[in-house]
N, C-alpha and C positions, 0 to 999 in steps of 0.2 A: 591458546587462544590467539586469534588474528584480528585484533581490533584495528580498524583503519580510520583515517580522517574522513569525515563526511563533508563533501563539497557543499559550500554554501551558495545560496541564491546569487546569481550574477556570474558564477563561474561558467565559462563558455562550454566546458565539457558537458554541462547539464542540457545544453541545446544541440549538441552534436548528434549526427545520425548514428544509429546503433546497428551493429552487424548481427546477422543470424548465427546461431550456433550450429555447426555442422558435425563436430566431433564430440559426442556425448561421453566419451571415455577419457577425454584429455585431463591431465593433471591440473591444468590451468582452470578448467571449468569447476572441478571439484574444490580447488582452493578458493575460487571466487564465491561459490556457494557457502563455504565455511566462513569466509571473511564477511559476507553479507549477514550471515546468521549471528556471528559473534558481535559485529558492530551494531546490529539491530538490538540485540539483547543489552549490550553495554549502554546504549542510549535510550533504553526503555521505549522502543518504537514497536509498532505492530506490522510493519512492512518496510521493505527497502528494495530499491532498484539499483542495478549495477552502475548506471551513470552517476549515482550519488557517490560512488567510490572512484570515479574517474575511469571506469571500465565500460567502454561503449559497446555493450552487447545486449541482446534482447533477453534479459534475465531479470526476474524479480522474485522476491519471497514474501509470504504473509504468515503472520502468526499472532492474531489477537488473543492475548492471554488474559486469564482471570487476574484481576487486581482489586484493590480496594475501590477503584473507580469503575471496574468492568466485571459484570457478573458472569456466571457460567454460561448463560444463554447468549452471551456476546463473545464467546471464545471459540477457537478452532485450532486444529493441529498446525504445526509447521508445514508449509507447502511451498514447493519450488515450481515456478512457471518459466519455461524456456520457449522462446519463439511464440509467445502468446498472441491470441487474437480474440477480442471480444466480438462474438458472433451475433449477439442480440442483447437488447436491454429493454426494460419496461418503459411504457409511456409515462407511468406514474413516477414522479420525482419526490424526493424528501430532502430536507435540509438537515445536515449534520455539521457541527463545527469540526474543522480539520486543523491539524498541525502538521509539521513535517521535519524530518531530520535535517533538511537543507535550509530550514530557518531556525535551527536549533539555537544559534547564537542570539537571534532576535526573540525566541520564545513566543512566537505568535500563534494565535488560533483565530479562525474566522469561519463564518457560515458559508457553506457551499451546497448548492442544489445539484443533485445527481440522480440518475435513475435508481429506483428502489431495488430492482432486481437485475442481475446480469447473468449471461451465459458466456463463459470463456472456454476456449480450447487452447491447449498448450501441451508441452512435453514435460515430463518429470525429469529428475536428475539421472534416471536410467535410460532416458530416451523413449519412454512409453507415452503415447499420446492419450490425453484424457479430456473430458468435458466436465465442467463444474457449473452448476446452476445454484445461485445463492442470493441472499438478500442481507439486510442489516449492515452491521459494521464490516462484515466480511466483503460484501459487494462494494462497500465504500472503499476499503483499502485496496481491493483489486483494481478499481477504476483509478484511484490515486496513483498507484504504482505503474499502471499501464500508461497513464499520462506521462510519467517520467520517461518512458521509452519513446514517447513522441516529442520530447523536449518541452513539455508543458508543466508548469508549477501550479500548485493549488491556488496560489495568490492571484493567478490570472482568472480564476473562476469564482472568487469570493463574490457573493451576491449583494453584500452591503458592506462597503469598506468602513463605514462608520461604526461597525460592530466588531472590528478587529480588536483583539485583547491579548493580554499576557496569559501564559499558561496557568499562572496562579489564580488569576481572576476567573478564568474559564473553569478550573476545578472547583473553586469556591462557590461560584454563582450560576454556572450554566450546565456543567456536566450532569447534574442530578435533576434537571428539569424534565418533566414527563415526556415532552416531545423528543428530547435528545435520547432518553432511555428507550422509548418505544421505537424510534427510528433505528436504533442500534441493535435491537434484539435480532438474532439470526433465527428465522423460523424455517428456512429452507436450505438444506445441504444435500444436493443431489450430485454425487460424484461418481463418474464411471469412466473406465478405460474404453477407448474407441479404436 
């Protein structure tokens, strides 16, 4: 396992520009993906971007897993996004409370309004280009991690700062509210290589 320190909000590496990956066969890229995966799992996150490990490359991963707080219809496989680009998003937006590995020490959650559905194009770990159209919590984590590649933290997008809360309060009082559950359900997973 290769668990690494997750940079916390305020670290300048989170705001630095990120380089494109040009060598999909490099040992460094394979190690970065492993480090992202191991660190994400260790911290019980559903996504992680390379700048959070102090590696300024256009790489992130997602894996919303089933837990006691997340049902099977809110889960997806581990996916790697290299040199990603969100090519379209729905006009309809939904509010879902977000947390982040880069505020792990603060343990904060807050409401963020984002497009309900997104289409992203990226390369997988083997250098094969794909398009993924999705919604729910998967669209949410894709947008959240994509923002990291642009130097944007979710705290910059909180819709009502008076509703920031601790992770414990979120889990006890908000996570199981109907709107949070309904907005998190993944009803669309259209994945194709292009």
